[in-house]
N, C-alpha and C positions, 0 to 999 in steps of 0.2 A: 504494500500500500504506500502511495506517495501523496503528500498534501502540498500543494503550491499555494502561496499567499500573495495576494495583490492588494494594493492600497485602494480602498473602496472609492475614495473621492476621484482618483484617476480613472477608474473603471466607469464611474458615472459620467465624467466629462466625455469619454470616448463614446459611451452609449447614447448620451444626449445628442452628440454631434450626428450620429447615424440616424437617430429618430427624426431629427429636424431636416435631414437632407432630402432634396427632391428625389422622387422615385427613380427618375431616369439616371441618377448618379450612383445608384446602388449596384455593386458588383456581385455577380453570381459566383459560386464556387464551381469547380470543374464538374462535380456531380450534378449540381443544379442545371448547368448547361446541357449535360448529357441527357438528363431526364426531362428537360424543358419545363422545369418548375418555376413558379412565380417567385420573384425575389422580393423579400421584405427586409426592413432594417434588422441588422443582426450584429452581434459581437463575433468576431473571428478569433478563435484561440489558435495561435500559430506557434509551432515548434520548429526551429531551424538552427542554423549555425550561429545566429546572433543571440539565441536564448529562447525563452518562451514568453509570450506576451498576448494581451488582448488588444485588438484593434477593431475599428469599425469597418463596415463593408461599403463605404462610400468613397468615390474618387475625389471628393472635395477635400482640400487641405484642412486639417483640423488639429486637435490637441495631440500631443505625443502619445505613443502607445503606452499601455500600462504593463510594465514588465513584472514578472514574478520575482519575489525576493530571492536573491542569489542566482537568478537566471537572466541577468541583464546582459548588455553588450560586452561587458568585461567579465561576465560570470561563466557559467558552464554552458557547453553546447547542449542544447535540449532536443536536437533532432532525433535522438534515440528513444525519447519518452514514448511509450506505447508502441515500441517496435519499429519505428520509422527510421530510415537512413537519410532521408531528404526532408524537404519542407512538408509538414503536415498541417492541415487546417481542419478544425472542427467548428461547427456553427452553432451558436446559441441565439435563437430568434428573440428579439426584444419585444415583439408583440405577435401573437398568433391569432389571426382573425378567425380561424375556425373554432378555437376553444375559448378565446377571450383572455387567455393568460398574458400577462404583461410583465416580463422580467425587468424592464426599465422602471416601472412603477414600484416593483418589489425592492429594487436596489435603493431607490430614493427613500422609501419608507424605512428600510433598514438603517440608512444613514441618519434619518430623523430620530430613530429609536436609540441612537448612540453607538451603532456599529461602525467600525472603521476598516474592516478587513473583509475581503472576499476570498474564500478558499475554493480551490478545485481539488477534489480528492479522487484519485485513481485507484480503483480496486479491481484488478483483473480487467474486464471489458466495461465495467461500470464507471461512469463519470458523474460526480455529484458536486453541485454548487451550493455553498452556504455562506452566510455572513455572520460575523462575530465581532465582539469588542475585544481587541487585543490591548493589553496594558501598555505596550510599546508599539505604536503604529508603524507601518512600513515606511521607511524613509525614502525620499526621492533618489533617483539615480544620480551619480556624479559627486556625491559627498566624499570628502577626504576622510582618512582614518582619524584625524584630529577632530573633525566635526562630529563623526560618529561617536568618538569618545565622550564629547560633551553631552550628546544625546543620552548615552548610556549612564553617565553620571547623574543627569537630571532624573532619569527613570529610577535609578537606584535610591534616590532621595525621596521617592514617593510623589513626584510631580506628575500631573496628568499632561500628556502630550497630544497635540493634534497638528496635522500638517495641512497647509493650503499651498498647493503647488501651482506655479505659474510658468510662463514662457521665459521670463528673464530672471525671476528670483523666486525663492520659496519662503514661506512664513511658517515658523515653528511657534505655536502657542503653548505656553506653559502655565499651569494653574495648580494651586495647592488644593487638596481635597477639603470638603466641608462647605457648609452654607456661606461662610464668611471668608472663603479662600481668596487669596491674592492671585492675580494673573498678570501676565506680560507676554511679550513676544520677541523673537529674534528673527531678523530678516537675513537670509542667506542668498548669495548669488547662485545662479542655476548650477554652476560647478564651483563648489566651495574650496 
């Protein structure tokens, strides 16, 4: 069994971009082309030589891909996950018109409920998506060891951490627990 962790806010940014994209900009997978299936907004889970990440299925430029913790561009080659040697793509529909299920809404509700992490668990041929609240949220890609050390120190002192990722900088919010807790933030360049 393997569990991959993704920053929920990054996944929501990617999902929202695909949901708002015009239908003619949505890309089909190879299987969808072969089966002449209708194409709807979806998250693509990609495993290749650059890692494993969630991206949208639109051709419009948008937010950066949401990489799994430890499987980013400088991390492990993830093409072998689930037995593949090359690029593998699985599709998670963001809205299914036949059933009315809406993964996009479920992700937003999970974040509103305090969750900050999306997990994909692989158990044999079974793939399961879940959201959870991790004590230390997934940090954005590009942070140096020094910056990660500061984050680990803040977490070890019991501070609650939340990330807001951007295109040019990241905002790390720190808060003490309790109803009268103190909060503040640290602004970091995209590559610290």
